C-alpha positions in Angstrom: -20.7 -31.6 -5.1 -19.0 -34.9 -4.1 -19.1 -36.1 -0.5 -15.9 -38.1 -1.3 -12.6 -36.7 -0.3 -9.9 -36.8 -3.6 -7.1 -39.6 -3.9 -4.5 -37.4 -2.4 -6.9 -36.0 0.5 -6.6 -32.8 -1.4 -9.6 -30.3 -0.9 -11.9 -30.9 -4.1 -12.8 -28.5 -7.0 -15.7 -27.1 -6.6 -18.4 -23.8 -7.2 -18.9 -23.6 -3.4 -15.1 -23.8 -3.1 -14.7 -20.9 -5.7 -17.1 -19.0 -4.3 -15.5 -19.2 -0.7 -12.7 -18.0 -2.1 -13.9 -14.7 -3.3 -13.7 -13.6 0.7 -10.5 -12.9 2.4 -9.3 -15.7 4.5 -7.9 -14.3 7.9 -5.5 -15.9 9.5 -7.1 -16.7 13.2 -4.6 -19.0 15.2 -6.4 -16.9 18.4 -9.5 -18.0 17.6 -10.7 -20.3 20.3 -13.3 -23.1 18.8 -14.8 -26.1 20.6 -13.8 -28.8 17.7 -10.1 -28.6 16.6 -8.0 -25.4 16.4 -9.0 -23.0 13.7 -6.5 -22.1 11.0 -8.3 -19.6 8.8 -11.7 -18.5 8.5 -13.9 -16.4 6.5 -17.4 -15.2 6.6 -18.9 -18.7 5.1 -16.6 -21.1 6.2 -13.7 -22.1 7.8 -10.1 -24.4 8.0 -9.5 -26.6 11.2 -6.7 -28.5 12.5 -7.4 -32.0 14.2 -4.8 -34.4 15.7 -4.8 -37.7 13.3 -7.1 -40.1 14.3 -9.9 -37.3 15.2 -10.7 -36.3 11.7 -14.6 -35.9 11.5 -16.3 -37.4 8.3 -17.3 -35.7 5.0 -20.6 -34.6 5.3 -21.3 -34.4 8.9 -22.9 -31.4 10.5 -21.8 -30.4 13.7 -22.1 -27.6 15.8 -19.1 -24.9 16.6 -18.6 -22.8 19.6 -16.6 -20.0 19.4 -15.4 -17.9 22.1 -13.4 -15.0 23.0 -13.2 -15.9 26.3 -16.3 -13.5 27.7 -18.9 -14.2 24.9 -19.5 -16.9 23.1 -21.5 -18.0 19.9 -22.3 -21.6 18.2 -23.4 -21.9 14.5 -23.8 -25.2 12.3 -21.2 -26.1 9.9 -20.8 -29.3 7.1 -18.0 -30.7 6.6 -16.9 -30.6 3.0 -13.8 -31.9 2.5 -10.9 -33.5 4.6 -6.9 -33.8 4.2 -5.7 -36.8 6.6 -2.1 -35.1 6.2 1.1 -36.9 5.5 3.2 -40.1 7.4 5.7 -37.1 8.5 2.5 -34.9 10.0 0.7 -35.4 13.2 -2.0 -33.0 11.8 -4.5 -33.8 9.7 -7.3 -31.1 8.2 -11.3 -30.4 7.2 -13.2 -27.5 5.7 -16.0 -26.6 6.8 -18.8 -25.0 5.6 -21.3 -22.5 7.3 -25.3 -23.3 7.7 -27.6 -20.5 7.5 -25.0 -18.4 8.6 -27.2 -15.1 9.3 -25.6 -11.4 8.5 -24.8 -10.5 12.3 -23.6 -14.0 12.8 -21.2 -13.7 10.0 -19.6 -10.1 11.1 -19.4 -11.8 15.1 -16.8 -14.2 13.3 -15.4 -12.2 11.0 -14.7 -9.5 14.5 -13.3 -12.5 16.1 -11.1 -13.2 13.7 -9.5 -9.7 13.1 -10.2 -7.6 17.0 -10.6 -11.1 19.1 -13.6 -10.1 19.9 -17.1 -11.3 19.5 -19.3 -7.9 20.4 -18.2 -4.5 20.0 -19.5 -1.3 22.2 -21.4 0.8 20.1 -19.4 3.7 21.2 -16.9 2.2 18.8 -18.9 2.1 15.9 -20.6 5.4 16.2 -16.8 6.7 16.4 -15.9 5.2 12.9 -18.8 6.5 11.5 -17.7 10.3 11.9 -14.7 9.3 8.9 -15.7 8.5 5.3 -15.9 5.0 5.4 -15.8 5.1 1.7 -12.5 6.4 1.7 -11.1 3.9 4.7 -12.0 1.5 1.7 -10.5 3.6 -0.9 -13.8 3.1 -3.0 -16.6 5.7 -4.0 -19.6 6.1 -2.6 -21.4 4.2 -5.9 -19.2 1.1 -5.3 -20.9 -2.0 -5.9 -21.2 -4.8 -3.6 -18.6 -6.6 -5.0 -16.0 -3.6 -5.2 -16.8 -3.1 -1.5 -15.9 -7.1 -0.6 -12.5 -6.7 -3.1 -11.4 -3.7 -0.8 -12.3 -5.1 2.3 -10.2 -7.9 1.4 -7.6 -6.3 -0.5 -7.1 -4.0 2.8 -7.4 -7.2 5.3 -4.4 -8.5 3.3 -2.8 -5.3 3.2 -2.8 -4.8 6.9 -2.8 -8.9 7.8 0.4 -9.3 5.4 2.7 -6.8 3.4 2.0 -3.8 5.8 1.7 -6.3 9.3 4.3 -4.5 11.2 3.7 -1.0 10.4 3.4 0.9 13.7 -0.6 1.5 12.7 -1.3 -1.9 11.2 -3.7 -2.9 14.1 -5.9 0.5 14.0 -6.4 0.6 10.3 -7.5 -2.8 10.3 -10.4 -2.2 13.0 -11.1 1.0 11.0 -11.0 -1.3 7.6 -13.5 -4.0 9.6 -15.8 -1.1 11.0 -15.9 0.5 7.9 -16.5 -3.0 5.4 -19.6 -3.7 9.1 -21.4 -0.8 8.0 -20.4 -0.7 3.9 -21.7 -4.6 3.7 -24.9 -4.3 5.4 -27.6 -2.4 3.0 -29.6 -1.4 5.5 -26.6 -0.2 7.7 -25.2 1.4 4.4 -28.3 3.6 3.6 -28.6 4.7 7.0 -24.5 5.9 6.9 -25.9 7.6 3.2 -28.3 9.3 4.8 -26.8 11.2 7.7 -22.8 11.2 6.7 -22.1 10.7 2.8 -23.8 14.0 1.5 -21.4 15.7 4.0 -18.6 14.5 3.3 -19.6 15.0 -0.4 -19.6 18.6 0.3 -16.4 18.5 2.1 -14.6 17.0 -0.6 
């Protein structure tokens, strides 16, 4: 992948960007980052807004600290592209790809974007476990990893977009995230299936 910005300062087309777009891009105007303002974020990268003249260099590797006011996490990212903005805009953008992000850190970033919290009390995790997580995402027990990701993306887009004004949108989005946090993790999914899935199948 080229490390140069395009002549029009547009995001370069690449397999990395194509893969990143398989994940839902979560609008994150309230996410606090130590470098720039977060416009949107996924489990693999983010788009940052900068004042003109403060853009990082393409290929630059930096540490980024996120905070919810109580807890904070630090991740490493590589600047993959920049847009300098137009003559009429005071803002510029940069795309950052996270480096060596483990599943726990990835979950924390998505949780921060969705719920505004880095950590989650154990009690709320147990509460959502009592429901049928597969039904929350609208999939079957035999769904593949790709189908789980697609269902999560669709649900997030729905409750962040078309149905964002629904009176229970926040609760629904919370349930979607918790279901995905379990089903997207092979170990947690196996534990869940062992403890609850057979019970839900019998009740269906």
